[in-house]
PDB file of N, CA, C and O in Angstrom:
ATOM      1  N   UNK A   1     -29.026 -10.806 -50.865  1.00  0.00           N
ATOM      2  CA  UNK A   1     -28.026 -11.824 -50.628  1.00  0.00           C
ATOM      3  C   UNK A   1     -28.108 -12.817 -51.790  1.00  0.00           C
ATOM      4  O   UNK A   1     -29.178 -13.327 -52.121  1.00  0.00           O
ATOM      5  N   UNK A   2     -26.972 -13.069 -52.385  1.00  0.00           N
ATOM      6  CA  UNK A   2     -26.940 -13.954 -53.548  1.00  0.00           C
ATOM      7  C   UNK A   2     -26.830 -15.412 -53.113  1.00  0.00           C
ATOM      8  O   UNK A   2     -26.385 -15.695 -52.001  1.00  0.00           O
ATOM      9  N   UNK A   3     -27.230 -16.333 -53.980  1.00  0.00           N
ATOM     10  CA  UNK A   3     -27.058 -17.762 -53.671  1.00  0.00           C
ATOM     11  C   UNK A   3     -25.591 -18.123 -53.421  1.00  0.00           C
ATOM     12  O   UNK A   3     -25.291 -18.957 -52.567  1.00  0.00           O
ATOM     13  N   UNK A   4     -24.691 -17.500 -54.158  1.00  0.00           N
ATOM     14  CA  UNK A   4     -23.262 -17.774 -53.962  1.00  0.00           C
ATOM     15  C   UNK A   4     -22.813 -17.347 -52.567  1.00  0.00           C
ATOM     16  O   UNK A   4     -22.020 -18.038 -51.927  1.00  0.00           O
ATOM     17  N   UNK A   5     -23.316 -16.218 -52.102  1.00  0.00           N
ATOM     18  CA  UNK A   5     -22.961 -15.739 -50.767  1.00  0.00           C
ATOM     19  C   UNK A   5     -23.512 -16.676 -49.699  1.00  0.00           C
ATOM     20  O   UNK A   5     -22.840 -16.952 -48.705  1.00  0.00           O
ATOM     21  N   UNK A   6     -24.729 -17.164 -49.902  1.00  0.00           N
ATOM     22  CA  UNK A   6     -25.313 -18.126 -48.957  1.00  0.00           C
ATOM     23  C   UNK A   6     -24.497 -19.409 -48.899  1.00  0.00           C
ATOM     24  O   UNK A   6     -24.238 -19.940 -47.819  1.00  0.00           O
ATOM     25  N   UNK A   7     -24.096 -19.901 -50.058  1.00  0.00           N
ATOM     26  CA  UNK A   7     -23.270 -21.121 -50.092  1.00  0.00           C
ATOM     27  C   UNK A   7     -21.956 -20.897 -49.366  1.00  0.00           C
ATOM     28  O   UNK A   7     -21.504 -21.750 -48.603  1.00  0.00           O
ATOM     29  N   UNK A   8     -21.346 -19.747 -49.607  1.00  0.00           N
ATOM     30  CA  UNK A   8     -20.074 -19.436 -48.957  1.00  0.00           C
ATOM     31  C   UNK A   8     -20.257 -19.335 -47.442  1.00  0.00           C
ATOM     32  O   UNK A   8     -19.419 -19.819 -46.681  1.00  0.00           O
ATOM     33  N   UNK A   9     -21.329 -18.719 -47.014  1.00  0.00           N
ATOM     34  CA  UNK A   9     -21.596 -18.576 -45.583  1.00  0.00           C
ATOM     35  C   UNK A   9     -21.775 -19.935 -44.916  1.00  0.00           C
ATOM     36  O   UNK A   9     -21.174 -20.191 -43.872  1.00  0.00           O
ATOM     37  N   UNK A  10     -22.592 -20.811 -45.502  1.00  0.00           N
ATOM     38  CA  UNK A  10     -22.827 -22.123 -44.895  1.00  0.00           C
ATOM     39  C   UNK A  10     -21.588 -23.008 -44.982  1.00  0.00           C
ATOM     40  O   UNK A  10     -21.369 -23.851 -44.113  1.00  0.00           O
ATOM     41  N   UNK A  11     -20.783 -22.828 -46.010  1.00  0.00           N
ATOM     42  CA  UNK A  11     -19.519 -23.554 -46.087  1.00  0.00           C
ATOM     43  C   UNK A  11     -18.600 -23.112 -44.947  1.00  0.00           C
ATOM     44  O   UNK A  11     -17.937 -23.938 -44.318  1.00  0.00           O
ATOM     45  N   UNK A  12     -18.566 -21.819 -44.690  1.00  0.00           N
ATOM     46  CA  UNK A  12     -17.775 -21.281 -43.588  1.00  0.00           C
ATOM     47  C   UNK A  12     -18.259 -21.835 -42.250  1.00  0.00           C
ATOM     48  O   UNK A  12     -17.446 -22.204 -41.403  1.00  0.00           O
ATOM     49  N   UNK A  13     -19.566 -21.894 -42.057  1.00  0.00           N
ATOM     50  CA  UNK A  13     -20.132 -22.432 -40.816  1.00  0.00           C
ATOM     51  C   UNK A  13     -19.725 -23.891 -40.643  1.00  0.00           C
ATOM     52  O   UNK A  13     -19.375 -24.311 -39.540  1.00  0.00           O
ATOM     53  N   UNK A  14     -19.767 -24.660 -41.721  1.00  0.00           N
ATOM     54  CA  UNK A  14     -19.385 -26.071 -41.649  1.00  0.00           C
ATOM     55  C   UNK A  14     -17.904 -26.247 -41.347  1.00  0.00           C
ATOM     56  O   UNK A  14     -17.514 -27.216 -40.696  1.00  0.00           O
ATOM     57  N   UNK A  15     -17.071 -25.313 -41.817  1.00  0.00           N
ATOM     58  CA  UNK A  15     -15.624 -25.403 -41.595  1.00  0.00           C
ATOM     59  C   UNK A  15     -15.206 -24.912 -40.212  1.00  0.00           C
ATOM     60  O   UNK A  15     -14.142 -25.280 -39.713  1.00  0.00           O
ATOM     61  N   UNK A  16     -16.040 -24.087 -39.601  1.00  0.00           N
ATOM     62  CA  UNK A  16     -15.722 -23.546 -38.281  1.00  0.00           C
ATOM     63  C   UNK A  16     -15.855 -24.655 -37.239  1.00  0.00           C
ATOM     64  O   UNK A  16     -16.821 -25.418 -37.249  1.00  0.00           O
ATOM     65  N   UNK A  17     -14.881 -24.733 -36.346  1.00  0.00           N
ATOM     66  CA  UNK A  17     -14.892 -25.786 -35.334  1.00  0.00           C
ATOM     67  C   UNK A  17     -16.162 -25.710 -34.497  1.00  0.00           C
ATOM     68  O   UNK A  17     -16.610 -24.631 -34.110  1.00  0.00           O
ATOM     69  N   UNK A  18     -16.726 -26.874 -34.228  1.00  0.00           N
ATOM     70  CA  UNK A  18     -17.987 -26.959 -33.492  1.00  0.00           C
ATOM     71  C   UNK A  18     -17.882 -26.299 -32.121  1.00  0.00           C
ATOM     72  O   UNK A  18     -18.815 -25.623 -31.688  1.00  0.00           O
ATOM     73  N   UNK A  19     -16.756 -26.489 -31.437  1.00  0.00           N
ATOM     74  CA  UNK A  19     -16.635 -25.909 -30.091  1.00  0.00           C
ATOM     75  C   UNK A  19     -16.665 -24.379 -30.131  1.00  0.00           C
ATOM     76  O   UNK A  19     -17.130 -23.747 -29.182  1.00  0.00           O
ATOM     77  N   UNK A  20     -16.177 -23.780 -31.213  1.00  0.00           N
ATOM     78  CA  UNK A  20     -16.239 -22.321 -31.356  1.00  0.00           C
ATOM     79  C   UNK A  20     -17.689 -21.883 -31.528  1.00  0.00           C
ATOM     80  O   UNK A  20     -18.129 -20.911 -30.913  1.00  0.00           O
ATOM     81  N   UNK A  21     -18.424 -22.603 -32.362  1.00  0.00           N
ATOM     82  CA  UNK A  21     -19.831 -22.265 -32.605  1.00  0.00           C
ATOM     83  C   UNK A  21     -20.672 -22.413 -31.343  1.00  0.00           C
ATOM     84  O   UNK A  21     -21.667 -21.709 -31.169  1.00  0.00           O
ATOM     85  N   UNK A  22     -20.280 -23.316 -30.477  1.00  0.00           N
ATOM     86  CA  UNK A  22     -21.059 -23.587 -29.267  1.00  0.00           C
ATOM     87  C   UNK A  22     -20.692 -22.690 -28.089  1.00  0.00           C
ATOM     88  O   UNK A  22     -21.545 -22.397 -27.251  1.00  0.00           O
ATOM     89  N   UNK A  23     -19.437 -22.249 -28.011  1.00  0.00           N
ATOM     90  CA  UNK A  23     -19.011 -21.524 -26.811  1.00  0.00           C
ATOM     91  C   UNK A  23     -19.259 -20.016 -26.870  1.00  0.00           C
ATOM     92  O   UNK A  23     -19.353 -19.370 -25.827  1.00  0.00           O
ATOM     93  N   UNK A  24     -19.366 -19.450 -28.067  1.00  0.00           N
ATOM     94  CA  UNK A  24     -19.539 -18.004 -28.175  1.00  0.00           C
ATOM     95  C   UNK A  24     -20.989 -17.598 -27.913  1.00  0.00           C
ATOM     96  O   UNK A  24     -21.919 -18.334 -28.243  1.00  0.00           O
ATOM     97  N   UNK A  25     -21.169 -16.422 -27.316  1.00  0.00           N
ATOM     98  CA  UNK A  25     -22.529 -15.898 -27.161  1.00  0.00           C
ATOM     99  C   UNK A  25     -23.034 -15.455 -28.534  1.00  0.00           C
ATOM    100  O   UNK A  25     -22.266 -15.400 -29.494  1.00  0.00           O
ATOM    101  N   UNK A  26     -24.310 -15.142 -28.622  1.00  0.00           N
ATOM    102  CA  UNK A  26     -24.940 -14.848 -29.912  1.00  0.00           C
ATOM    103  C   UNK A  26     -24.220 -13.745 -30.692  1.00  0.00           C
ATOM    104  O   UNK A  26     -23.872 -13.927 -31.859  1.00  0.00           O
ATOM    105  N   UNK A  27     -24.004 -12.621 -30.048  1.00  0.00           N
ATOM    106  CA  UNK A  27     -23.386 -11.482 -30.726  1.00  0.00           C
ATOM    107  C   UNK A  27     -21.969 -11.807 -31.170  1.00  0.00           C
ATOM    108  O   UNK A  27     -21.578 -11.468 -32.287  1.00  0.00           O
ATOM    109  N   UNK A  28     -21.200 -12.455 -30.319  1.00  0.00           N
ATOM    110  CA  UNK A  28     -19.823 -12.808 -30.655  1.00  0.00           C
ATOM    111  C   UNK A  28     -19.764 -13.812 -31.794  1.00  0.00           C
ATOM    112  O   UNK A  28     -18.882 -13.734 -32.649  1.00  0.00           O
ATOM    113  N   UNK A  29     -20.692 -14.746 -31.809  1.00  0.00           N
ATOM    114  CA  UNK A  29     -20.726 -15.742 -32.871  1.00  0.00           C
ATOM    115  C   UNK A  29     -21.025 -15.089 -34.217  1.00  0.00           C
ATOM    116  O   UNK A  29     -20.363 -15.382 -35.212  1.00  0.00           O
ATOM    117  N   UNK A  30     -22.008 -14.214 -34.249  1.00  0.00           N
ATOM    118  CA  UNK A  30     -22.336 -13.517 -35.500  1.00  0.00           C
ATOM    119  C   UNK A  30     -21.141 -12.691 -35.961  1.00  0.00           C
ATOM    120  O   UNK A  30     -20.795 -12.712 -37.142  1.00  0.00           O
ATOM    121  N   UNK A  31     -20.506 -11.964 -35.046  1.00  0.00           N
ATOM    122  CA  UNK A  31     -19.337 -11.158 -35.399  1.00  0.00           C
ATOM    123  C   UNK A  31     -18.193 -12.018 -35.915  1.00  0.00           C
ATOM    124  O   UNK A  31     -17.538 -11.662 -36.895  1.00  0.00           O
ATOM    125  N   UNK A  32     -17.956 -13.131 -35.269  1.00  0.00           N
ATOM    126  CA  UNK A  32     -16.891 -14.045 -35.680  1.00  0.00           C
ATOM    127  C   UNK A  32     -17.119 -14.528 -37.110  1.00  0.00           C
ATOM    128  O   UNK A  32     -16.202 -14.510 -37.931  1.00  0.00           O
ATOM    129  N   UNK A  33     -18.335 -14.955 -37.402  1.00  0.00           N
ATOM    130  CA  UNK A  33     -18.646 -15.454 -38.742  1.00  0.00           C
ATOM    131  C   UNK A  33     -18.567 -14.340 -39.782  1.00  0.00           C
ATOM    132  O   UNK A  33     -18.061 -14.559 -40.883  1.00  0.00           O
ATOM    133  N   UNK A  34     -19.055 -13.163 -39.451  1.00  0.00           N
ATOM    134  CA  UNK A  34     -18.969 -12.039 -40.384  1.00  0.00           C
ATOM    135  C   UNK A  34     -17.517 -11.653 -40.651  1.00  0.00           C
ATOM    136  O   UNK A  34     -17.147 -11.377 -41.792  1.00  0.00           O
ATOM    137  N   UNK A  35     -16.699 -11.633 -39.607  1.00  0.00           N
ATOM    138  CA  UNK A  35     -15.280 -11.304 -39.783  1.00  0.00           C
ATOM    139  C   UNK A  35     -14.588 -12.317 -40.681  1.00  0.00           C
ATOM    140  O   UNK A  35     -13.791 -11.944 -41.542  1.00  0.00           O
ATOM    141  N   UNK A  36     -14.886 -13.592 -40.484  1.00  0.00           N
ATOM    142  CA  UNK A  36     -14.284 -14.619 -41.329  1.00  0.00           C
ATOM    143  C   UNK A  36     -14.748 -14.477 -42.772  1.00  0.00           C
ATOM    144  O   UNK A  36     -13.955 -14.642 -43.699  1.00  0.00           O
ATOM    145  N   UNK A  37     -16.015 -14.176 -42.964  1.00  0.00           N
ATOM    146  CA  UNK A  37     -16.554 -14.007 -44.310  1.00  0.00           C
ATOM    147  C   UNK A  37     -15.923 -12.797 -44.991  1.00  0.00           C
ATOM    148  O   UNK A  37     -15.659 -12.829 -46.193  1.00  0.00           O
ATOM    149  N   UNK A  38     -15.683 -11.740 -44.237  1.00  0.00           N
ATOM    150  CA  UNK A  38     -15.093 -10.529 -44.808  1.00  0.00           C
ATOM    151  C   UNK A  38     -13.629 -10.726 -45.190  1.00  0.00           C
ATOM    152  O   UNK A  38     -13.092  -9.939 -45.969  1.00  0.00           O
ATOM    153  N   UNK A  39     -12.983 -11.742 -44.670  1.00  0.00           N
ATOM    154  CA  UNK A  39     -11.617 -12.040 -45.085  1.00  0.00           C
ATOM    155  C   UNK A  39     -11.585 -12.551 -46.520  1.00  0.00           C
ATOM    156  O   UNK A  39     -10.598 -12.363 -47.230  1.00  0.00           O
ATOM    157  N   UNK A  40     -12.669 -13.198 -46.943  1.00  0.00           N
ATOM    158  CA  UNK A  40     -12.748 -13.754 -48.289  1.00  0.00           C
ATOM    159  C   UNK A  40     -13.309 -12.767 -49.299  1.00  0.00           C
ATOM    160  O   UNK A  40     -12.962 -12.831 -50.478  1.00  0.00           O
ATOM    161  N   UNK A  41     -14.158 -11.866 -48.866  1.00  0.00           N
ATOM    162  CA  UNK A  41     -14.766 -10.903 -49.783  1.00  0.00           C
ATOM    163  C   UNK A  41     -15.123  -9.631 -49.040  1.00  0.00           C
ATOM    164  O   UNK A  41     -15.359  -9.647 -47.832  1.00  0.00           O
ATOM    165  N   UNK A  42     -15.160  -8.541 -49.767  1.00  0.00           N
ATOM    166  CA  UNK A  42     -15.530  -7.263 -49.189  1.00  0.00           C
ATOM    167  C   UNK A  42     -17.047  -7.157 -49.135  1.00  0.00           C
ATOM    168  O   UNK A  42     -17.737  -7.383 -50.129  1.00  0.00           O
ATOM    169  N   UNK A  43     -17.547  -6.814 -47.969  1.00  0.00           N
ATOM    170  CA  UNK A  43     -18.987  -6.645 -47.783  1.00  0.00           C
ATOM    171  C   UNK A  43     -19.286  -5.180 -47.507  1.00  0.00           C
ATOM    172  O   UNK A  43     -18.600  -4.536 -46.713  1.00  0.00           O
ATOM    173  N   UNK A  44     -20.314  -4.657 -48.168  1.00  0.00           N
ATOM    174  CA  UNK A  44     -20.718  -3.290 -47.860  1.00  0.00           C
ATOM    175  C   UNK A  44     -21.616  -3.300 -46.622  1.00  0.00           C
ATOM    176  O   UNK A  44     -21.945  -4.361 -46.092  1.00  0.00           O
ATOM    177  N   UNK A  45     -22.001  -2.124 -46.174  1.00  0.00           N
ATOM    178  CA  UNK A  45     -22.792  -2.011 -44.936  1.00  0.00           C
ATOM    179  C   UNK A  45     -24.116  -2.760 -45.057  1.00  0.00           C
ATOM    180  O   UNK A  45     -24.529  -3.450 -44.125  1.00  0.00           O
ATOM    181  N   UNK A  46     -24.779  -2.626 -46.198  1.00  0.00           N
ATOM    182  CA  UNK A  46     -26.075  -3.285 -46.382  1.00  0.00           C
ATOM    183  C   UNK A  46     -25.935  -4.807 -46.355  1.00  0.00           C
ATOM    184  O   UNK A  46     -26.746  -5.495 -45.734  1.00  0.00           O
ATOM    185  N   UNK A  47     -24.911  -5.332 -47.024  1.00  0.00           N
ATOM    186  CA  UNK A  47     -24.683  -6.781 -47.026  1.00  0.00           C
ATOM    187  C   UNK A  47     -24.384  -7.276 -45.617  1.00  0.00           C
ATOM    188  O   UNK A  47     -24.888  -8.319 -45.202  1.00  0.00           O
ATOM    189  N   UNK A  48     -23.572  -6.537 -44.891  1.00  0.00           N
ATOM    190  CA  UNK A  48     -23.234  -6.915 -43.522  1.00  0.00           C
ATOM    191  C   UNK A  48     -24.484  -6.947 -42.649  1.00  0.00           C
ATOM    192  O   UNK A  48     -24.659  -7.865 -41.848  1.00  0.00           O
ATOM    193  N   UNK A  49     -25.343  -5.963 -42.799  1.00  0.00           N
ATOM    194  CA  UNK A  49     -26.588  -5.903 -42.019  1.00  0.00           C
ATOM    195  C   UNK A  49     -27.503  -7.079 -42.366  1.00  0.00           C
ATOM    196  O   UNK A  49     -28.067  -7.708 -41.471  1.00  0.00           O
ATOM    197  N   UNK A  50     -27.650  -7.375 -43.647  1.00  0.00           N
ATOM    198  CA  UNK A  50     -28.501  -8.490 -44.086  1.00  0.00           C
ATOM    199  C   UNK A  50     -27.953  -9.813 -43.559  1.00  0.00           C
ATOM    200  O   UNK A  50     -28.707 -10.643 -43.051  1.00  0.00           O
ATOM    201  N   UNK A  51     -26.646 -10.009 -43.679  1.00  0.00           N
ATOM    202  CA  UNK A  51     -26.031 -11.246 -43.193  1.00  0.00           C
ATOM    203  C   UNK A  51     -26.146 -11.367 -41.675  1.00  0.00           C
ATOM    204  O   UNK A  51     -26.379 -12.456 -41.151  1.00  0.00           O
ATOM    205  N   UNK A  52     -25.984 -10.263 -40.982  1.00  0.00           N
ATOM    206  CA  UNK A  52     -26.110 -10.277 -39.527  1.00  0.00           C
ATOM    207  C   UNK A  52     -27.518 -10.703 -39.115  1.00  0.00           C
ATOM    208  O   UNK A  52     -27.678 -11.549 -38.236  1.00  0.00           O
ATOM    209  N   UNK A  53     -28.525 -10.125 -39.741  1.00  0.00           N
ATOM    210  CA  UNK A  53     -29.910 -10.519 -39.451  1.00  0.00           C
ATOM    211  C   UNK A  53     -30.139 -11.987 -39.781  1.00  0.00           C
ATOM    212  O   UNK A  53     -30.765 -12.713 -39.010  1.00  0.00           O
ATOM    213  N   UNK A  54     -29.631 -12.416 -40.922  1.00  0.00           N
ATOM    214  CA  UNK A  54     -29.786 -13.810 -41.354  1.00  0.00           C
ATOM    215  C   UNK A  54     -29.179 -14.759 -40.318  1.00  0.00           C
ATOM    216  O   UNK A  54     -29.799 -15.749 -39.930  1.00  0.00           O
ATOM    217  N   UNK A  55     -27.959 -14.443 -39.877  1.00  0.00           N
ATOM    218  CA  UNK A  55     -27.284 -15.290 -38.891  1.00  0.00           C
ATOM    219  C   UNK A  55     -28.027 -15.295 -37.552  1.00  0.00           C
ATOM    220  O   UNK A  55     -28.203 -16.351 -36.944  1.00  0.00           O
ATOM    221  N   UNK A  56     -28.460 -14.128 -37.098  1.00  0.00           N
ATOM    222  CA  UNK A  56     -29.200 -14.065 -35.827  1.00  0.00           C
ATOM    223  C   UNK A  56     -30.458 -14.925 -35.887  1.00  0.00           C
ATOM    224  O   UNK A  56     -30.825 -15.563 -34.900  1.00  0.00           O
ATOM    225  N   UNK A  57     -31.112 -14.943 -37.030  1.00  0.00           N
ATOM    226  CA  UNK A  57     -32.340 -15.734 -37.179  1.00  0.00           C
ATOM    227  C   UNK A  57     -32.076 -17.230 -37.286  1.00  0.00           C
ATOM    228  O   UNK A  57     -33.002 -18.032 -37.162  1.00  0.00           O
ATOM    229  N   UNK A  58     -30.826 -17.611 -37.516  1.00  0.00           N
ATOM    230  CA  UNK A  58     -30.504 -19.030 -37.693  1.00  0.00           C
ATOM    231  C   UNK A  58     -29.519 -19.565 -36.652  1.00  0.00           C
ATOM    232  O   UNK A  58     -28.929 -20.629 -36.837  1.00  0.00           O
ATOM    233  N   UNK A  59     -29.348 -18.827 -35.568  1.00  0.00           N
ATOM    234  CA  UNK A  59     -28.403 -19.258 -34.538  1.00  0.00           C
ATOM    235  C   UNK A  59     -28.772 -20.612 -33.942  1.00  0.00           C
ATOM    236  O   UNK A  59     -27.887 -21.426 -33.680  1.00  0.00           O
ATOM    237  N   UNK A  60     -30.033 -20.864 -33.728  1.00  0.00           N
ATOM    238  CA  UNK A  60     -30.444 -22.166 -33.175  1.00  0.00           C
ATOM    239  C   UNK A  60     -30.053 -23.292 -34.117  1.00  0.00           C
ATOM    240  O   UNK A  60     -29.538 -24.321 -33.681  1.00  0.00           O
ATOM    241  N   UNK A  61     -30.294 -23.100 -35.404  1.00  0.00           N
ATOM    242  CA  UNK A  61     -29.922 -24.107 -36.397  1.00  0.00           C
ATOM    243  C   UNK A  61     -28.410 -24.296 -36.439  1.00  0.00           C
ATOM    244  O   UNK A  61     -27.926 -25.427 -36.478  1.00  0.00           O
ATOM    245  N   UNK A  62     -27.672 -23.209 -36.430  1.00  0.00           N
ATOM    246  CA  UNK A  62     -26.206 -23.279 -36.462  1.00  0.00           C
ATOM    247  C   UNK A  62     -25.695 -24.055 -35.253  1.00  0.00           C
ATOM    248  O   UNK A  62     -24.817 -24.907 -35.384  1.00  0.00           O
ATOM    249  N   UNK A  63     -26.241 -23.764 -34.083  1.00  0.00           N
ATOM    250  CA  UNK A  63     -25.791 -24.454 -32.868  1.00  0.00           C
ATOM    251  C   UNK A  63     -26.234 -25.915 -32.852  1.00  0.00           C
ATOM    252  O   UNK A  63     -25.496 -26.775 -32.370  1.00  0.00           O
ATOM    253  N   UNK A  64     -27.419 -26.208 -33.368  1.00  0.00           N
ATOM    254  CA  UNK A  64     -27.870 -27.605 -33.463  1.00  0.00           C
ATOM    255  C   UNK A  64     -26.941 -28.412 -34.361  1.00  0.00           C
ATOM    256  O   UNK A  64     -26.570 -29.537 -34.028  1.00  0.00           O
ATOM    257  N   UNK A  65     -26.570 -27.839 -35.492  1.00  0.00           N
ATOM    258  CA  UNK A  65     -25.658 -28.529 -36.409  1.00  0.00           C
ATOM    259  C   UNK A  65     -24.280 -28.710 -35.774  1.00  0.00           C
ATOM    260  O   UNK A  65     -23.650 -29.755 -35.933  1.00  0.00           O
ATOM    261  N   UNK A  66     -23.815 -27.689 -35.054  1.00  0.00           N
ATOM    262  CA  UNK A  66     -22.519 -27.785 -34.381  1.00  0.00           C
ATOM    263  C   UNK A  66     -22.557 -28.852 -33.291  1.00  0.00           C
ATOM    264  O   UNK A  66     -21.595 -29.600 -33.121  1.00  0.00           O
ATOM    265  N   UNK A  67     -23.657 -28.924 -32.558  1.00  0.00           N
ATOM    266  CA  UNK A  67     -23.798 -29.926 -31.498  1.00  0.00           C
ATOM    267  C   UNK A  67     -23.729 -31.336 -32.070  1.00  0.00           C
ATOM    268  O   UNK A  67     -23.162 -32.228 -31.439  1.00  0.00           O
ATOM    269  N   UNK A  68     -24.290 -31.548 -33.238  1.00  0.00           N
ATOM    270  CA  UNK A  68     -24.241 -32.864 -33.880  1.00  0.00           C
ATOM    271  C   UNK A  68     -22.816 -33.249 -34.264  1.00  0.00           C
ATOM    272  O   UNK A  68     -22.468 -34.430 -34.267  1.00  0.00           O
ATOM    273  N   UNK A  69     -21.991 -32.254 -34.589  1.00  0.00           N
ATOM    274  CA  UNK A  69     -20.598 -32.520 -34.977  1.00  0.00           C
ATOM    275  C   UNK A  69     -19.681 -32.647 -33.775  1.00  0.00           C
ATOM    276  O   UNK A  69     -18.595 -33.217 -33.891  1.00  0.00           O
ATOM    277  N   UNK A  70     -20.090 -32.130 -32.621  1.00  0.00           N
ATOM    278  CA  UNK A  70     -19.218 -32.045 -31.445  1.00  0.00           C
ATOM    279  C   UNK A  70     -18.938 -33.389 -30.839  1.00  0.00           C
ATOM    280  O   UNK A  70     -18.220 -33.480 -29.844  1.00  0.00           O
TER     281      UNK A  70
END
């Protein structure tokens, strides 16, 4: 995962409405973010898998940040 991809991912998380980040279950939230990211760039299977793992490992942080914005 490149630094540019990480920046793009966290920018996407910040732009996503807090209520969306809070209401979706874990799997749906990861899928939602991956789908939005894939609209901006093409991801291969390996990149998608790495990003999925990364997001799953940071769901608590993502939800904490969303709760602060809510």
